[in-house]
C-alpha positions as CSV (number, residue, x, y, z in Angstrom):
1,M,0.1,-0.1,0.0
2,I,0.7,3.7,-0.6
3,T,-0.4,5.4,2.7
4,V,-0.8,9.2,1.7
5,V,-0.9,11.5,4.8
6,G,-2.6,14.8,4.9
7,M,-0.5,17.4,6.9
8,G,0.1,21.1,7.4
9,A,-3.5,22.8,8.7
10,G,-4.3,19.9,11.4
11,A,-2.8,17.8,13.7
12,P,0.8,16.9,13.6
13,V,1.6,13.5,12.6
14,G,2.9,11.1,14.8
15,D,5.9,8.6,14.3
16,E,3.9,5.6,13.7
17,V,2.7,7.1,10.4
18,T,6.0,6.5,9.0
19,A,6.9,3.7,11.0
20,G,8.0,0.8,8.9
21,A,8.1,2.8,5.7
22,E,11.2,2.0,3.2
23,L,10.0,5.1,1.1
24,V,8.7,8.6,2.4
25,V,8.1,11.0,-0.5
26,G,7.0,14.6,0.3
27,G,8.0,18.7,0.3
28,R,10.8,19.5,2.3
29,R,9.2,21.3,5.1
30,H,6.9,17.6,5.5
31,L,9.8,15.7,5.3
32,D,11.6,18.0,8.1
33,A,8.7,17.7,10.4
34,V,8.7,14.1,10.5
35,R,10.8,11.2,12.1
36,L,11.9,8.9,9.3
37,P,12.3,5.6,10.1
38,A,16.3,4.3,9.8
39,G,17.3,3.5,6.4
40,A,14.4,4.8,4.8
41,E,14.8,6.6,1.1
42,R,13.8,10.3,1.3
43,V,12.6,11.5,-1.9
44,V,11.7,15.7,-2.1
45,L,9.1,16.6,-4.2
46,G,9.9,18.8,-7.0
47,P,8.7,17.7,-10.7
48,L,6.2,14.8,-10.2
49,A,7.0,12.3,-12.6
50,P,10.6,11.6,-11.3
51,A,9.0,11.0,-8.1
52,L,6.2,8.7,-9.5
53,D,8.8,6.5,-10.8
54,T,10.6,6.0,-7.9
55,V,7.6,5.3,-6.0
56,G,6.3,2.6,-8.9
57,K,9.7,0.5,-8.1
58,Y,8.9,0.3,-4.6
59,V,5.3,-0.7,-5.4
60,A,6.6,-3.3,-8.0
61,E,8.6,-4.9,-5.3
62,E,6.0,-4.3,-2.5
63,R,8.0,-2.3,-0.4
64,P,5.9,0.1,1.8
65,V,5.8,3.7,0.8
66,V,4.7,6.9,2.4
67,V,3.6,10.1,0.7
68,L,3.5,13.6,3.0
69,A,1.0,15.9,1.5
70,S,-0.5,19.5,2.4
71,G,-4.3,19.1,4.2
72,D,-6.5,17.1,2.5
73,P,-4.4,15.4,-0.7
74,G,-7.5,14.4,-2.4
75,F,-8.6,18.0,-2.7
76,F,-6.8,19.4,-5.6
77,G,-3.9,17.0,-4.0
78,I,-1.5,14.5,-5.2
79,V,-4.1,11.3,-4.5
80,R,-5.0,12.0,-8.4
81,A,-2.0,11.4,-9.8
82,L,-1.4,8.4,-7.7
83,A,-4.6,6.6,-8.2
84,E,-4.4,7.4,-12.0
85,R,-0.6,5.7,-11.7
86,F,-1.4,3.0,-9.2
87,G,-4.9,2.5,-8.8
88,P,-7.4,3.7,-6.4
89,E,-7.1,0.3,-4.3
90,R,-3.8,0.7,-3.6
91,L,-3.8,3.9,-1.6
92,D,-4.5,4.2,2.2
93,V,-5.3,8.1,2.3
94,R,-5.4,9.7,5.7
95,P,-6.9,13.3,5.1
96,G,-5.8,16.4,7.1
97,V,-7.6,19.5,7.3
98,S,-7.7,21.1,4.0
99,S,-5.8,24.8,3.5
100,V,-9.3,25.9,2.2
101,S,-10.9,24.6,5.0
102,A,-8.5,26.2,7.5
103,A,-8.4,29.4,6.0
104,F,-12.4,29.8,5.9
105,A,-12.1,28.8,9.9
106,R,-9.5,31.6,10.5
107,T,-11.7,34.0,9.1
108,G,-15.3,32.9,10.6
109,L,-16.8,32.5,7.4
110,T,-18.6,28.9,6.2
111,W,-17.3,27.7,2.9
112,D,-20.2,25.9,1.8
113,D,-21.2,28.2,-1.1
114,A,-17.4,29.0,-1.8
115,V,-16.0,28.4,-5.2
116,V,-12.8,26.7,-5.0
117,V,-10.1,26.8,-7.7
118,S,-6.5,25.8,-8.4
119,A,-4.3,28.5,-10.1
120,H,-1.3,26.1,-9.2
121,G,0.4,25.2,-12.6
122,R,-2.8,26.7,-14.5
123,D,-3.6,30.1,-16.1
124,P,-4.8,32.1,-13.8
125,R,-7.6,33.9,-15.7
126,T,-10.1,31.5,-14.7
127,A,-9.5,32.5,-10.8
128,V,-9.7,35.6,-11.8
129,N,-12.6,35.4,-13.6
130,L,-14.3,33.2,-11.0
131,C,-13.4,35.9,-8.4
132,R,-15.0,38.5,-10.4
133,A,-18.4,36.6,-10.8
134,H,-18.8,35.2,-7.2
135,P,-19.0,36.4,-3.9
136,K,-16.6,34.1,-2.3
137,V,-13.6,32.2,-3.9
138,A,-10.7,30.4,-2.6
139,V,-7.7,30.3,-4.8
140,L,-4.9,27.8,-4.5
141,T,-2.1,29.5,-5.5
142,G,1.2,28.9,-7.1
143,P,4.0,30.7,-8.8
144,G,2.7,33.3,-11.2
145,A,-0.6,33.2,-9.7
146,G,-0.4,34.3,-6.4
147,P,-1.8,37.2,-4.1
148,A,0.1,40.2,-5.9
149,E,-1.1,38.7,-9.3
150,L,-4.9,38.3,-8.2
151,G,-4.5,41.5,-6.4
152,A,-3.5,43.1,-9.6
153,A,-6.1,41.9,-11.8
154,L,-9.1,42.5,-9.3
155,R,-8.1,46.0,-8.5
156,D,-11.0,47.6,-10.0
157,T,-13.7,45.0,-8.0
158,G,-13.9,46.2,-4.4
159,R,-13.1,42.9,-3.5
160,V,-11.1,41.9,-0.1
161,L,-8.4,39.3,-0.3
162,V,-7.7,37.2,2.8
163,V,-4.0,35.8,2.5
164,A,-3.2,32.7,4.2
165,S,0.2,31.7,4.7
166,A,1.9,28.7,6.7
167,L,-1.0,27.5,8.0
168,G,-0.6,25.1,10.9
169,S,2.7,26.3,11.8
170,A,4.8,28.7,14.0
171,E,5.0,31.1,11.0
172,E,1.0,30.9,10.2
173,R,-0.4,34.4,9.0
174,V,-3.7,35.3,7.9
175,E,-3.9,39.1,6.5
176,R,-7.2,40.9,5.1
177,V,-5.7,43.0,2.3
178,T,-7.0,45.0,-0.6
179,P,-6.2,43.9,-3.8
180,A,-4.1,47.0,-4.5
181,E,-2.4,46.3,-1.3
182,A,-2.0,42.9,-2.6
183,A,-0.6,43.7,-5.6
184,A,2.4,45.6,-4.1
185,R,3.5,42.9,-1.9
186,D,6.3,40.2,-2.5
187,W,4.6,37.5,-0.5
188,G,7.2,34.5,-0.7
189,A,6.7,30.7,-0.9
190,A,4.3,30.2,1.8
191,V,1.2,31.2,1.1
192,N,-1.4,28.4,1.1
193,V,-4.5,30.0,-0.3
194,V,-6.4,33.3,-1.0
195,L,-9.8,34.0,-0.4
196,C,-11.7,36.5,-2.2
197,L,-14.9,37.9,-0.6
198,D,-17.2,40.7,-1.7
199,E,-17.9,41.3,1.8
200,A,-21.6,42.5,1.2
201,R,-22.3,39.2,-0.3
202,A,-20.2,36.8,1.6
203,L,-22.9,35.8,4.2
204,G,-25.4,34.4,1.8
205,P,-28.5,32.3,2.5
206,V,-28.3,28.7,3.7
207,R,-27.7,26.2,1.5
208,T,-28.7,22.4,1.0
209,V,-26.3,21.8,-1.8
210,A,-22.2,22.6,-1.6
211,G,-20.2,24.7,-4.0
212,G,-21.2,28.3,-5.4
213,V,-21.5,27.7,-9.1
214,G,-25.4,26.6,-9.7
215,R,-27.8,27.0,-12.2
216,P,-30.0,29.5,-12.3
217,A,-33.7,27.8,-12.1
218,G,-34.5,29.5,-15.8
219,W,-32.8,31.8,-18.2
220,A,-34.1,34.2,-21.1
221,L,-35.8,35.6,-18.3
222,D,-39.1,37.8,-19.2
223,E,-38.5,41.6,-20.3
224,A,-40.7,42.3,-17.4
225,E,-37.8,41.2,-15.0
226,F,-35.4,43.8,-16.0
227,D,-35.6,47.5,-16.2
228,H,-35.6,49.3,-19.4
229,R,-35.9,52.1,-21.3
230,D,-39.3,52.1,-24.5
231,S,-39.1,48.5,-24.8
232,M,-34.9,48.7,-26.0
233,I,-34.1,45.4,-24.5
234,T,-33.0,42.0,-26.2
235,K,-36.4,40.2,-26.2
236,F,-36.4,36.8,-24.3
237,E,-36.6,34.8,-27.5
238,V,-33.6,36.3,-29.0
239,R,-32.0,36.1,-25.8
240,A,-32.3,32.4,-25.6
241,L,-30.7,31.5,-28.7
242,A,-28.0,34.2,-27.9
243,L,-27.1,32.7,-24.4
244,A,-27.2,29.2,-26.3
245,R,-24.3,30.6,-28.7
246,L,-22.5,32.4,-26.1
247,G,-22.3,29.5,-23.6
248,P,-21.4,31.4,-20.7
249,R,-19.9,29.5,-18.0
250,P,-18.0,29.6,-14.6
251,G,-14.5,30.9,-15.0
252,E,-14.7,32.7,-18.3
253,L,-15.4,36.4,-19.1
254,V,-17.9,37.5,-21.2
255,W,-18.3,41.1,-22.9
256,D,-21.4,42.6,-23.5
257,V,-21.4,45.5,-25.7
258,G,-24.1,48.0,-26.2
259,A,-25.6,46.6,-23.1
260,G,-28.7,49.0,-23.1
261,S,-30.6,47.3,-20.1
262,G,-28.1,44.6,-19.3
263,S,-30.2,41.7,-19.9
264,V,-27.7,39.6,-21.6
265,A,-24.9,40.9,-19.2
266,V,-27.3,40.2,-16.1
267,E,-28.2,36.3,-17.3
268,C,-24.4,35.4,-18.3
269,A,-23.5,36.4,-15.0
270,R,-26.2,34.4,-13.5
271,L,-24.7,31.6,-15.0
272,G,-21.7,31.7,-13.7
273,A,-19.5,33.9,-16.1
274,A,-17.8,37.2,-15.0
275,V,-19.3,39.9,-17.0
276,T,-17.8,43.5,-18.6
277,A,-20.8,45.5,-20.0
278,V,-20.2,48.3,-22.3
279,E,-22.9,51.2,-22.3
280,K,-22.2,54.6,-24.1
281,A,-25.6,56.3,-22.5
282,A,-25.2,57.4,-18.7
283,D,-28.7,56.5,-18.0
284,G,-27.9,53.0,-19.7
285,V,-25.0,52.3,-17.2
286,E,-27.0,53.2,-14.1
287,R,-29.8,50.8,-15.5
288,V,-27.2,47.8,-16.0
289,R,-26.1,48.5,-12.4
290,A,-29.2,48.3,-10.9
291,N,-30.5,45.3,-13.3
292,A,-27.5,43.8,-11.9
293,A,-28.3,44.5,-8.1
294,A,-31.7,43.3,-8.5
295,H,-30.7,39.8,-9.7
296,G,-27.6,39.7,-7.1
297,V,-24.9,39.5,-9.6
298,D,-21.7,41.6,-10.2
299,V,-21.5,43.2,-13.5
300,R,-18.4,45.5,-14.4
301,V,-20.1,48.4,-16.1
302,V,-18.2,50.6,-18.5
303,H,-19.1,53.7,-19.4
304,G,-18.1,54.7,-23.1
305,A,-18.9,54.1,-27.0
306,A,-17.3,51.1,-28.6
307,P,-15.5,50.3,-30.7
308,D,-12.9,53.0,-29.1
309,V,-13.7,52.1,-25.3
310,L,-12.7,48.8,-25.9
311,A,-9.2,49.5,-26.0
312,G,-9.0,50.2,-22.6
313,L,-10.3,46.9,-21.7
314,D,-7.4,45.0,-20.5
315,E,-8.5,41.6,-20.5
316,E,-9.1,39.1,-23.6
317,P,-13.0,37.8,-23.4
318,D,-13.8,34.3,-24.1
319,A,-17.0,35.4,-25.6
320,V,-18.9,38.7,-26.8
321,F,-22.5,39.5,-27.3
322,V,-23.0,42.8,-29.7
323,G,-26.4,44.2,-29.7
324,G,-27.7,47.2,-31.7
325,G,-27.0,48.0,-34.9
326,G,-25.4,51.6,-35.6
327,R,-23.1,52.7,-38.3
328,E,-20.3,51.9,-36.4
329,L,-21.4,48.0,-36.0
330,P,-18.9,46.8,-38.7
331,A,-15.9,48.3,-36.6
332,V,-17.4,47.2,-33.3
333,V,-17.5,43.5,-34.4
334,T,-14.1,43.9,-36.0
335,A,-13.2,45.3,-32.5
336,C,-14.4,42.4,-30.7
337,A,-13.7,39.5,-32.8
338,R,-9.8,40.4,-32.7
339,R,-10.2,40.1,-29.0
340,A,-12.9,37.3,-28.5
341,R,-11.2,33.8,-27.5
342,R,-13.9,31.8,-28.4
343,T,-17.2,33.4,-30.1
344,V,-18.9,36.7,-31.3
345,V,-22.9,36.8,-31.2
346,V,-24.4,40.3,-33.1
347,A,-27.8,41.1,-32.8
348,M,-29.2,43.4,-35.6
349,A,-32.7,44.8,-36.2
350,A,-32.0,46.0,-39.8
351,L,-31.3,43.9,-42.7
352,D,-28.7,46.5,-44.3
353,R,-26.4,46.0,-41.2
354,V,-26.0,42.0,-41.7
355,P,-23.4,41.8,-44.7
356,A,-21.1,44.0,-43.4
357,A,-21.3,42.2,-39.8
358,R,-20.9,38.8,-41.2
359,A,-17.7,40.0,-43.1
360,A,-16.1,41.6,-40.3
361,L,-16.3,38.4,-38.6
362,T,-15.2,36.0,-41.4
363,D,-12.4,38.1,-42.1
364,A,-11.3,37.9,-38.8
365,G,-10.9,33.7,-39.0
366,F,-14.4,33.0,-37.5
367,S,-16.7,31.0,-39.2
368,C,-20.3,32.4,-39.3
369,D,-23.5,31.5,-39.4
370,G,-27.1,33.2,-38.6
371,V,-30.6,33.1,-38.3
372,L,-33.7,35.6,-38.2
373,V,-35.7,35.2,-35.3
374,Q,-39.4,35.7,-35.6
375,S,-41.9,34.8,-32.9
376,S,-45.7,35.6,-32.2
377,R,-46.6,35.4,-28.3
378,L,-50.1,34.5,-27.3
379,A,-52.2,37.9,-26.6
380,P,-55.6,37.9,-24.7
381,L,-58.1,39.5,-26.6
382,P,-61.7,40.5,-25.3
383,G,-64.0,37.9,-24.8
384,D,-61.8,35.1,-23.5
385,V,-60.1,34.7,-26.6
386,T,-56.3,34.8,-28.0
387,R,-54.7,35.9,-30.9
388,L,-50.9,35.8,-31.8
389,A,-48.8,39.2,-31.5
390,A,-45.5,39.3,-33.4
391,T,-42.3,40.6,-32.1
392,N,-40.0,42.6,-34.1
393,P,-37.9,40.2,-36.3
394,V,-33.9,40.5,-35.3
395,F,-31.1,38.8,-37.0
396,L,-28.7,36.8,-35.2
397,L,-25.2,35.7,-36.3
398,W,-22.6,34.1,-34.4
399,G,-18.9,33.4,-35.3
400,V,-16.8,30.7,-34.0
401,R,-13.0,31.2,-33.9
402,L,-11.5,28.8,-36.2
403,P,-8.4,26.5,-34.9
404,A,-5.7,28.2,-37.3
405,H,-7.2,31.8,-35.7
406,K,-6.7,30.6,-31.8
407,E,-4.9,33.0,-29.8
408,G,-1.1,33.3,-30.4
409,V,-1.6,31.6,-33.9
410,D,-1.3,33.5,-37.3
411,E,-2.3,32.3,-40.7
């Protein structure tokens, strides 16, 4: 058997755990914290593959192995790699207190409604987008994705960061800082986890299902669910198809350009994405903010006219929705297509705008498809009868980035 022991934030590991082991594998601080049996080989974890190869030799000879890990090794830990390589039936896992659990305990918060994301060895943009979208996020950090990098990316959010370092040791530190303060410091290598909190929403309702990323009860909400001006809102039939083509999901960033009431922005945020809404009218900006607040989601709102204002947005979106259809539409679609990592969806009421918008997508290296959405809704008439009331037809185009045009790849 391979005994996998969680250390760090919980109780200390006794000598009986490593007794009889012929190979002990772990980080340097974990190895230094236990008494090794006489004659046992010690492997300091660095690159995982060589360590697994060494474990494999001992397993093949049926010699006992102990692996020391941080916290709960089955929670974003080494258990996955060991189970894939040697099979879960060979593992005797003895979990400790996870760093996430310990960090929330130190802050006095429950975490059944928290989103947990690992940025260790991964693109930090997923963690950043989750922090933008959700009120309570735990980020397992790594080189290039620590408190400073998170703070720099979240300066404009009003979030509070709780940085937990060296949990369970004599050097343990738990500090509350603003994103700007986090960005200005060198935090060293002892950070275990960063909690990103929207304190106004951190104490959420009692939950029966754990996890902060859930599906709303419905989407493509009725227009009456949003404050809007003179029916200037993406109708729910069009919004339903737009959402299907945008595919908003947790960890991604969506732009809603020409947001109007912000109905698309709000719906994308309700589905778990981070969202930036761009609106040129001052009253529209306030309307988007009010609609986001009414639905309990966080939407970043940028006041300005596209395409010029888009140059000031420093994060690349995964998907973009473009509403409206003025003279600037081709330039707006072109600017969005240059930045979008995955897809662009365009809604237009005017037939004349369709060819130019389609050309802007295809010229940017997107495959393009579209449909004219025409619907008729049930409407009551006197005498307890019903008629069909037609809504205005809307053209919906969507472009999907072709493989040759993926980020960082030229034709």
